[in-house]
KOLVEXZA-24580 format. One record per residue (C-alpha): residue in one letter; chain; z, x, y. Coordinates in steps of 0.5 Angstrom, whole numbers, m for minus. Each point is the difference from the previous one (the first is absolute). Layout:
// residues N
   code   unit      pz      px      py
      A      A       Z       X       Y
...
// end
This chain:
// residues 351
   code   unit      pz      px      py
      M      A     m15    m216      59
      T      A       4       6      m1
      Q      A      m3       6      m3
      V      A       5       6      m3
      T      A      m1       7      m2
      E      A       4       3      m5
      A      A       7       3       2
      A      A       5       5      m4
      A      A       5      m4      m4
      P      A       7       2       0
      P      A       2       6      m4
      S      A       3      m2      m7
      Q      A       8       0       0
      T      A       0       3      m7
      G      A      m5       5      m1
      L      A      m4      m5      m5
      P      A      m4      m4       4
      F      A      m1      m6      m6
      D      A       8       0      m1
      D      A       0      m3       7
      I      A      m5      m5      m1
      R      A       4      m2      m6
      A      A       6       0       4
      L      A      m3      m5       4
      V      A      m2      m5      m5
      A      A       7       0      m3
      R      A       2      m3       7
      I      A      m4      m6      m1
      K      A       4      m6       1
      G      A      m2      m7      m3
      P      A      m1      m7       4
      D      A       4      m3       5
      A      A       2      m6      m5
      E      A       4      m4       6
      A      A      m6       0       5
      A      A      m4      m2      m6
      A      A       5      m6      m2
      V      A       0      m2       7
      V      A      m8      m1       0
      C      A       0      m4      m6
      A      A       5      m4       2
      R      A      m4      m2       7
      E      A      m6       0      m4
      A      A       3      m6      m4
      Q      A       1      m4       6
      L      A      m7       1       4
      V      A      m4      m6       1
      K      A      m4       1      m6
      P      A       0      m2      m8
      A      A       4       6      m3
      G      A      m5       5      m3
      S      A      m6      m3       4
      L      A      m1       7       4
      G      A      m1       4      m7
      R      A       0       7       1
      L      A       1       0       7
      E      A       7      m2      m1
      E      A       1       6      m5
      I      A      m2       4       6
      S      A       5      m2       5
      E      A       5       1      m5
      W      A      m3       7      m2
      L      A       0       2       8
      A      A       7      m2       1
      A      A       3       4      m6
      W      A      m4       6       2
      Q      A       1       0       7
      G      A       7      m2      m1
      K      A       0      m6       5
      D      A       0      m7      m1
      Q      A      m5      m1       6
      P      A      m5       4      m3
      T      A      m6       2       5
      V      A      m7       3       0
      D      A       0       2       8
      R      A      m2       7      m1
      P      A      m4       1      m6
      L      A      m4       6      m1
      V      A      m6       3      m4
      A      A       1       7      m2
      I      A      m6       4      m2
      F      A       1       7      m3
      A      A      m7       4      m1
      G      A      m1       6      m4
      S      A      m5       4      m3
      H      A      m1       2      m7
      G      A      m3       6      m3
      I      A      m3      m4      m6
      A      A      m4      m4       5
      A      A      m5       6      m1
      R      A      m1      m2      m8
      G      A      m4      m6       2
      V      A       5      m5      m1
      S      A      m2      m5       6
      A      A      m6      m3       2
      F      A       2       3       7
      P      A       0       7       3
      A      A       7       3       1
      S      A      m2       0       8
      V      A       1      m7       0
      T      A       8       0       0
      S      A       0       4       7
      Q      A      m6      m5       2
      M      A       4      m6      m2
      L      A       6       3       4
      D      A      m4       0       6
      A      A      m2      m7      m1
      F      A       7      m2      m1
      S      A       1       3       7
      A      A      m5      m4       3
      G      A       2      m6      m3
      H      A      m7      m1      m4
      A      A       3      m1      m7
      A      A       2      m6      m4
      I      A       7       1       1
      N      A       0       0       7
      Q      A      m3      m7       0
      I      A       5      m2      m5
      C      A       6       3       4
      S      A      m3      m3       7
      T      A      m1      m7      m3
      F      A       7      m1      m3
      G      A       4       4       5
      V      A       2       6      m4
      G      A       1       7       2
      L      A      m4       6      m3
      K      A       2       8       0
      V      A      m5       5      m4
      F      A       3       6      m3
      D      A      m4       6       0
      L      A       2       4      m6
      A      A      m4       7       1
      T      A      m6      m4      m1
      E      A      m4       7       2
      K      A       3       3      m6
      P      A      m1      m3      m7
      T      A       5       1      m5
      P      A      m2       4      m6
      D      A      m4      m2      m5
      F      A       5      m3      m5
      T      A      m4       1      m6
      V      A       1       8       1
      E      A       7       0       4
      P      A       5      m4       2
      A      A      m1      m4       6
      M      A       6       2       4
      T      A       6       4      m1
      E      A       7      m3      m1
      Q      A       2       2       8
      E      A      m7      m3       2
      C      A       1      m6      m4
      A      A       7      m2       2
      A      A      m1       2       8
      T      A      m6      m5       0
      I      A       4      m5      m3
      A      A       5       1       5
      Y      A      m5      m1       5
      G      A      m2      m6      m2
      M      A       7      m3       1
      E      A      m1       0       7
      A      A      m5      m6       0
      I      A       6      m5       1
      A      A       2       4       6
      G      A       0      m5       6
      G      A       3      m6      m3
      V      A      m5      m3      m5
      D      A       2      m6      m3
      L      A      m6       0      m6
      L      A      m4       6      m2
      V      A      m7       0      m3
      V      A      m2       6      m4
      G      A      m7       2       0
      E      A      m4       6      m1
      M      A      m7       3       2
      G      A      m3       6      m4
      I      A      m6       1      m4
      G      A       1       2      m7
      N      A       7      m4       0
      T      A      m2      m5      m5
      T      A      m1       6      m5
      V      A       7       3       2
      A      A       3      m7      m1
      S      A      m3      m1      m7
      T      A       3       7      m2
      L      A       7      m1       3
      A      A       0      m7      m3
      C      A      m2       3      m7
      A      A       5       5       1
      L      A       6      m4       1
      F      A      m2      m6      m5
      G      A      m4       3      m5
      G      A      m7      m2      m4
      E      A      m7       2       1
      A      A      m3       2       6
      S      A      m5      m5       0
      D      A       6      m5       0
      W      A       1       2       7
      V      A      m7       2       3
      G      A      m4      m5       4
      R      A      m6       0       4
      G      A       4       1       7
      T      A      m5       0       5
      G      A      m6      m2      m4
      V      A      m2       6      m4
      D      A      m5      m1      m5
      D      A       0       2      m8
      E      A       0       7       1
      G      A       5       0       6
      Y      A       5      m4      m5
      A      A      m1       5      m5
      R      A       2       6       4
      K      A       6      m4       3
      V      A       2      m1      m8
      A      A      m1       7      m1
      T      A       3       3       6
      V      A       7      m4      m2
      E      A      m1       2      m7
      A      A       0       7       2
      A      A       6       0       5
      L      A       4      m3      m5
      E      A      m2       5      m5
      T      A       1       6       5
      H      A       7      m3       2
      A      A       2      m2      m7
      G      A       8       1      m1
      H      A       1       0       7
      L      A       0      m8       1
      D      A       6      m3      m2
      D      A       3       1       6
      P      A      m3      m5       5
      L      A       1       4       6
      E      A      m3       6      m4
      A      A      m6      m5      m1
      L      A      m1      m2       7
      R      A       0       8       2
      R      A      m5       2      m5
      V      A      m5      m6      m1
      G      A       2      m4       7
      G      A      m2       1       7
      R      A       3       1       7
      E      A      m1      m8       1
      F      A       3      m2      m6
      A      A       7       4       1
      A      A       0      m2       7
      M      A      m1      m8      m2
      A      A       6       2      m5
      G      A       4       2       6
      A      A      m1      m6       4
      I      A       2      m5      m6
      L      A       6       4      m1
      A      A       2       1       7
      A      A      m1      m8       1
      R      A       4      m1      m6
      L      A       6       4       3
      E      A      m1      m3       7
      R      A      m1      m8      m2
      V      A      m7       0       1
      P      A      m4      m5      m4
      I      A      m7       4      m3
      V      A      m7      m3      m1
      I      A      m4       4      m5
      D      A      m7       0       1
      G      A      m5       1      m6
      F      A      m1       5      m6
      V      A       1       7       4
      A      A       7      m3       4
      T      A       2      m3      m7
      A      A      m1       7      m3
      A      A       4       3       5
      A      A       6      m5      m1
      A      A       0       1      m7
      V      A       3       7       0
      L      A       6      m3       3
      H      A       0      m6      m5
      A      A       0       6      m5
      L      A       6       3       3
      D      A       4      m6       0
      A      A      m3      m7      m3
      S      A       4      m4       6
      A      A      m3       5       6
      L      A      m6      m5       1
      A      A       4      m7       1
      H      A      m1       0       7
      C      A      m7       0      m1
      L      A      m5      m5       0
      S      A      m7       1      m2
      G      A      m5      m2       5
      H      A      m6      m2      m4
      Q      A      m3       2      m7
      S      A      m6       4       1
      A      A      m7       0      m3
      E      A       2       7      m3
      A      A       1      m1      m7
      A      A       6       4      m1
      H      A       4      m3       5
      K      A       1      m7      m4
      R      A       3       5      m6
      L      A       4       4       5
      L      A       3      m6       4
      K      A       2      m3      m7
      R      A       3       6      m2
      L      A       4       0       7
      E      A       2      m7      m1
      L      A      m3      m2       7
      K      A      m4      m7       1
      P      A      m5       1       5
      L      A      m1      m5       6
      L      A      m7       0       0
      N      A      m6       1      m4
      L      A      m6       1       4
      N      A      m4       5      m4
      M      A       1       5       6
      R      A       0       7      m2
      L      A      m1       3       7
      G      A       7       4       1
      E      A       2       1       7
      G      A       6      m5      m1
      S      A      m5      m5       1
      G      A       3      m5      m6
      G      A       7       1       2
      A      A      m1      m1       8
      L      A      m3      m7      m2
      A      A       6      m1      m4
      V      A       4       1       6
      A      A      m3      m7       3
      I      A       3      m4      m6
      I      A       7       4       0
      K      A       0      m2       8
      A      A      m2      m7      m2
      A      A       6       0      m5
      C      A       5       2       5
      A      A      m2      m4       5
      C      A       0      m6      m4
      H      A       7       1      m3
      T      A       3       2       7
      G      A      m4      m5       4
      M      A       0      m6      m4
      A      A       6      m5       1
      T      A       4      m3      m5
      F      A       1      m7      m2
      A      A       6      m1       4
      E      A      m3       3       6
      A      A      m7      m4       0
      A      A       4      m6      m2
      V      A      m4      m1      m6
      A      A       2      m3      m6
      G      A       1       5      m6
      K      A      m1      m1      m7
      G      A       4      m6      m3
      E      A       2      m3       7
      G      A      m6      m5       2
// end
């Protein structure tokens, strides 16, 4: 496992940091239709009834289309965990104290967390990005979580997650209080009542749940009139790990790296890009549907169909890492199986 600390991002080229991010979003390209067509043609000749591998066949085509190659690979999958700290944690919105964030970073480094075991089991790399966890963002019920410059710089920093030849990236997170942040951001982007987007997170009791709802409501009231722009919503009621995950997803699109989005928090970060461009998440697959109630609602809004539903709500990229095992299997079946001709097996209508 590699642990990375926050670094300075390149300066804006326009003087308006968010303009640079919007310019990058405008550069995104669509899938490689030729690569996808080759995969579909081969799929039809493999030694099995057509469609018998169900969604595994869809995954093979998805990989080819977004990697831009007709022989898709999952040789260098990586889980990137982005860790942030939040001022709103002091409002009692989590069942755990804010100190758990740094303690979990130590657990990741020592190989003691669930994500370490999952990655080890399925041969997935792991990097943890510490986004100044010693310095929580301000309480966004009072003031914005980030300045525009800080938010844009953190997006740019998150773009470094794909460096080193990654061919599949799972985006995950760690940060006490960040389900409240995700709820606030989702409500800002898609509307509705705060209670529509707030869940139990790490397992808060009724009083904790009420504090979460009140926190979301207070934040939306504080920033009313400033949330129509998705990037402005991100900087005002988001957090550093949200900005970095958005950056990683954007960079992956530009460099043809397919993405697996983990749970509710990671999906809320991805939703910022969707709000900027409805096609921006076409290279993304939802690893799982978490037990956090609003995740299902958010996945529906983003038109993402989760691979797994195991009633998980851990974060850490854990559900996404489990999905990598299925994606690996899909890729192996497509590239390793023989065709009817190669295996000398009679095809449909031949015997």
